[in-house]
N, C-alpha and C positions, 0 to 999 in steps of 0.2 A: 827898542822895547817900550811898550806902552803899559802903564800900570792901571790905568782907569779907562773905562769906555768913553767913546765920544758922544754917544746918545745920552741925553739928560737923564732919562728914567733909569737906565742901567747904571750910569755913573753915580747917581744919587743913592741907589741901593748899595753899590759897592762901598761908597764913602760911609754910609750908615753902618754897614756891617763891620767895616774896619774900626770905626769909632767905638762900636759896642764891644768888639774884641779887646781893644786897648783898655777900655773902661773896666771890663771884667778882670783883666790881668791886674790892673791897678788896685781894684777892690780886693782881689785875692791876696796880693802882697800886703796891703794895709791890714787886712784882717789877720793874716798870719803873724805880722809883727805885733799886733795888739795881743794876740794869744801868747806870744813870747813874753811880752811885758808882764802879762798876768801870771805866767808860770814862774818868771824870775822873782815874783813876790815871795815864792816859797823859799827862796834863798835867804830871806831876811833873818829868820831864826839862826841860820848858820853864821851870818855876819855878827849877830849879837853874841853868840857863843864864842866866836873867835875873839871879839873885842874883850869880852869878860875874862876869857882864859888868859889872854895876853896881859891884861891889867893885873889879874890875880898873881900870875907868875912873876911879874916885876915886883909886886909888893912882897911876896914871899922871899924872892931873892934878896931884896933889901933887908927883910927881917933876918934872914940867915946870915947876911954879912954883919948885921948889928949883933946878933947872938954870938957870933964867933969871937967877939971882943970880951964876952963875959969870962972872968977868970975861972979857971979849973973846969967848968962845965960848958964852956963855949962850943967845943967840938961836938959834945953830946946834943946840945940844943940845935946846932946848925944842920945836922943830918936830916931830922924829920922835916925841917922847913925846906930844905933842898928837894926832898922827895915830894913834898906837897907842890913845890914850884914845878917840878917835872910833870906831875899829874895835871896841873893847870895848863901846861904847854900841850899836853895830850888833848885836853878839851878844845884848845884853840885849833889844833890840827884837825880835830873832828869837825869843827865848824867850817874850816877851809874845804875839807873833803865834801861836806854837804853842799856847799856852794858850787863846787866843781861838778858834782853829780847833777844838781838842778840845772846848771848851765848846759851840760851835755844833753840832757833830756829836752830842754827848751830848744836847742839847736836842731836836734833830730826831728822834733815835732814841727818846728817852723819850716824846715826844709821840705818835709813831706806835704805840709799844707800849701806850700808854694808850688812845688814841682808837679804834683799830681793834677790839680786843677788847671795849671797853666798848660801842661801837656795836652789835657783834654780840650781846652779852648783852641790851642794851636792845631790839633788834629782836625777839629771841625772847621777851622777858619782858613788855614794855609793851603791845603790841597786844592780846594775849589779856586782860590785866588791864583795859585801857580798854574793850574790847568787853564784858566781863562787867559792868563798872560801868554802861555805857550800857544794856545789855539789862536788868539788874536794875532800873534806874531806870524804864525804860519799862514793865516788867511791874508794878512797884509802883504807878505812876500809873494803869495800866490797871485794876488791882485795885480802886483807890479811886474810879474813875469810874463813873457810872451805867451799868449793863449790862456792866461790865467783867468780872464773874465769869462771865457767859455766854461772853464771848470767850475767857477763860482756859480754860474748860471745853472749848470747841471746840479750842483749841490742844492741850490734853491728848489729846483724841480723835484729832487728826491727827499727834500726835507719836510718839515711839518706843513701840511696843507694850509694851516691858518696864516702862515707867513705870506702866501700868495694873495691872501685876501686884502693885504695892504696895497696891492698894485691896482692901477686903473683897469679899465675893461680889457680883457684878454684880446689879443689880435685874432683875426679870422683863422680858424683852425686850432686855436689854443696856444698856450705858452710852449708846450713841448714841441709842437709842429714848427713854431717860429724859431725855436732854438735849433732844431734839425736843419732848417733852411738857412741858418746863419744870419737871421734878422738882427742887425747890430743894436738897434734900439731895444728890442726885446731882451737881448743878451745883457745889455747894460742895465736894464731895469731889474732883471733877475739877479745879476751879480750884486747889485745894490741891496737887494733883499737878503742875500746870503751874508753880506757884511753887517747889515743892520741887525741880523739875528744875534750876533755876538757883541753888538754895541759899537760897531765901527761905521764910518761913513766912507763913501767912495772917494 
């Protein structure tokens, strides 16, 4: 199996297209990750709320413990402080929830920004490359099979006329007549044209 053509012009085009496709995919991934970083900045308020809520809850818990030591009214003082500490823990939980929501949104958007463009690039890039690989492998097997050069010569005769313009002067009676008469040199020249048309050499 051959991945690139043997003729320089077609091989250079294939390499260039491959490099462009890989570069586009890399740019898409980089841009998507940059967008994710920007979205994750929205989680910063959530982190601050979580940190502040946790700190306040700890302080209120400490105050409640200290208030419980006050004679006679310690239990009365402790209850509102504990309620306030629970409310502060609720603020911290809200901060965590905000961060999780922002993270989920960032993941969904990043995945979409990567998958859709990459699929588009692959659909434009891979089918022609795979088709060429399959076609070149078929022609190479045909060229190596008994009577394959005759079929390749026929392919050249029925292919684009401009391909025959690369050949030297046609033999007397033309290329088609030479092929019908089994002229080995003409058949060899024509089969070389058919191979070169897809970027292969005899």
